[in-house]
C-alpha positions in Angstrom: -14.9 22.8 3.0 -13.0 21.5 0.0 -11.9 17.9 0.3 -9.1 16.5 -1.9 -9.5 12.7 -2.6 -6.3 10.8 -3.1 -6.5 7.3 -4.5 -3.4 5.5 -3.2 -2.3 2.3 -4.9 0.3 0.1 -3.3 1.7 -3.4 -2.9 2.2 -4.5 0.7 5.6 -6.0 -0.2 6.9 -2.8 -1.9 9.6 -1.0 0.1 8.7 2.4 -1.4 5.1 2.0 -0.2 6.6 1.1 3.2 8.6 4.4 3.1 5.6 6.3 1.8 3.5 5.5 4.9 5.6 8.1 6.8 4.7 10.7 4.2 1.1 9.8 4.3 1.0 10.2 8.0 2.5 13.6 7.5 -0.2 14.5 5.0 -2.9 13.5 7.4 -1.3 15.5 10.2 -0.9 18.6 8.0 -4.3 18.5 6.2 -6.6 16.5 8.4 -10.1 16.3 7.0 -9.2 18.3 3.9 -7.7 15.1 2.4 -9.5 11.8 2.0 -7.1 8.9 1.3 -8.6 6.0 -0.5 -6.2 3.0 -0.2 -6.2 0.4 -3.0 -3.9 -2.5 -3.9 -2.0 -3.1 -7.1 -0.1 -6.3 -8.0 3.7 -5.7 -8.1 4.7 -8.9 -6.2 1.9 -11.1 -7.4 4.5 -13.7 -8.3 7.6 -12.7 -6.4 9.9 -15.5 -7.7 9.1 -14.6 -11.3 9.6 -10.9 -10.5 13.0 -11.5 -8.9 14.1 -13.8 -11.7 13.1 -11.4 -14.4 14.3 -8.2 -12.9 17.2 -9.4 -10.8 18.3 -12.7 -12.3 21.4 -11.1 -13.9 22.1 -8.8 -10.9 22.5 -11.3 -8.1 18.9 -12.6 -7.7 17.5 -12.3 -4.2 20.8 -11.3 -2.8 21.2 -8.4 -5.3 17.6 -7.3 -4.6 18.2 -7.4 -0.9 21.3 -5.3 -1.2 19.4 -2.8 -3.4 16.6 -2.5 -0.8 19.0 -2.1 2.1 20.9 0.6 0.3 17.7 2.4 -0.6 16.2 2.2 2.9 19.4 3.5 4.4 18.5 6.9 3.0 15.4 6.9 5.2 16.3 6.5 8.9 12.7 7.0 9.9 11.8 3.5 8.6 13.2 0.1 9.5 14.0 -2.7 7.1 15.2 -6.1 8.4 18.4 -7.3 6.8 16.9 -10.8 6.2 14.1 -9.8 3.9 14.2 -11.6 0.5 17.2 -13.7 1.8 15.8 -16.0 4.5 12.2 -14.7 4.2 10.8 -14.8 0.7 7.0 -14.3 0.5 5.7 -16.1 -2.6 3.1 -13.4 -3.3 1.5 -10.2 -2.0 -1.9 -11.4 -3.3 -2.9 -13.3 -0.2 -2.1 -10.4 2.1 -4.1 -8.1 -0.2 -7.0 -10.4 -0.1 -6.9 -10.6 3.6 -6.8 -6.8 3.9 -9.7 -6.4 1.5 -11.6 -8.8 3.6 -10.9 -6.5 6.6 -12.0 -3.5 4.5 -15.3 -5.2 3.5 -16.0 -6.1 7.1 -15.2 -2.5 8.2 -17.5 -1.0 5.5 -20.3 -3.3 6.8 -19.6 -2.1 10.4 -18.5 -5.6 11.4 -15.1 -4.2 12.3 -14.3 -0.8 13.8 -13.4 2.1 11.5 -9.6 2.2 10.8 -9.2 -1.5 11.0 -7.9 -1.9 7.4 -5.4 0.9 7.9 -4.2 -0.6 11.1 -3.9 -4.1 9.7 -2.1 -2.8 6.6 0.5 -1.0 8.7 0.8 -4.1 10.9 1.4 -6.4 8.0 4.0 -4.1 6.5 5.7 -3.9 9.8 5.6 -7.7 10.2 7.5 -8.1 6.9 9.9 -5.1 6.8 10.6 -4.8 10.5 10.2 -8.3 11.8 11.0 -10.4 8.6 7.8 -12.5 8.9 6.4 -14.2 5.8 3.2 -12.2 5.3 2.2 -14.3 2.3 1.4 -17.1 4.8 -2.2 -17.5 6.0 -1.0 -18.3 9.5 1.0 -15.1 9.7 -1.9 -13.0 8.4 -4.2 -14.5 11.0 -1.6 -13.9 13.7 -1.0 -10.3 12.8 -4.8 -9.7 12.8 -5.1 -11.1 16.3 -2.1 -9.1 17.5 -3.8 -6.0 16.1 -6.9 -6.8 18.1 -9.1 -7.8 15.2 -11.5 -10.8 15.4 -11.0 -13.3 12.6 -14.7 -14.3 12.1 -15.8 -11.3 10.0 -12.5 -11.4 8.1 -12.9 -15.0 7.1 -16.5 -14.5 6.3 -15.7 -11.9 3.7 -13.2 -14.3 2.1 -15.6 -17.3 2.2 -18.5 -15.4 0.6 -16.4 -14.0 -2.2 -16.8 -10.3 -1.3 -13.1 -9.8 -0.5 -12.2 -11.3 -3.9 -14.6 -8.9 -5.6 -13.2 -5.9 -3.8 -9.6 -6.9 -4.8 -10.7 -7.5 -8.4 -12.1 -4.0 -8.4 -8.8 -2.6 -7.2 -6.9 -4.3 -10.0 -9.5 -3.2 -12.6 -9.3 0.4 -11.4 -5.5 0.3 -11.4 -5.6 -0.8 -15.0 -8.2 1.8 -16.0 -6.2 4.6 -14.3 -3.0 3.3 -16.0 -1.2 2.7 -12.6 2.3 1.6 -13.4 3.5 0.5 -10.0 3.7 1.0 -6.2 3.1 3.4 -4.7 1.0 5.5 -7.0 -1.1 8.5 -6.0 -4.0 9.5 -8.2 -5.5 13.0 -7.7 -7.8 15.4 -9.5 -10.0 12.7 -11.1 -7.0 11.0 -12.7 -5.5 14.2 -14.1 -2.5 14.1 -11.7 -0.6 10.9 -11.0 2.5 10.6 -8.8 4.4 7.4 -8.8 7.3 5.9 -6.9 9.5 7.6 -4.4 7.5 10.8 -4.1 8.7 13.3 -1.5 6.3 14.9 1.0 6.8 18.4 -0.5 5.6 17.1 -3.9 2.5 15.7 -2.3 1.9 18.8 -0.3 2.3 21.1 -3.4 -0.3 19.1 -5.4 -2.7 19.0 -2.5 -2.4 22.8 -1.9 -3.0 23.5 -5.5 -6.1 21.4 -5.6 -7.4 23.1 -2.4 -6.9 26.4 -4.3 -9.8 25.2 -6.5 -8.6 26.3 -10.0 -11.5 26.9 -12.4 -12.1 25.1 -15.6 -10.3 27.8 -17.6 -7.5 28.1 -15.0 -5.8 24.7 -15.0 -3.8 23.5 -12.0 -0.1 24.5 -12.1 0.9 21.1 -10.7 
């Protein structure tokens, strides 16, 4: 059976990555084991205050950014975005949440946590911010979300304390740079030959996957 690997880069604070989760769920439902999703993290909100000041300082700052997100999210009734995000709740950085999630991934790979733990925790952290307006940059919130998701903290903290989670996150950042990932979300297919970035619709993902499943030969390039 042909399997299409998709390396998926995202920032946990990115609203388009939040919206893309619905499309990824549709991809998994449609293609099942024919697709292997490889989630990675990239740094878009590594320094949120600087990002807002640079990109939105002349357009209303946090208020302008919030209005933009609410207007964008209104086009997608299948997702929920809390009206207070970036107004009363302003996570300083996505980096801590990414480190926490990589710690879960490391523990999962070592069978110290059940399979699917990192995916569940990623969805839970996104929901905590976008749906519940919780500050997921805070260590206490990350720990609380893990417990709510049913994950023990000991193997997660161990992967942070021994440095393995830091190494895994550094690898994500290095791979993002090597693959010329420009932002979140980004989908890398066909050994880097195909890259889809931003608000990518399900039908575009579907077309690219179906073309790769067709297995074009070396002298018959993909039409996507």
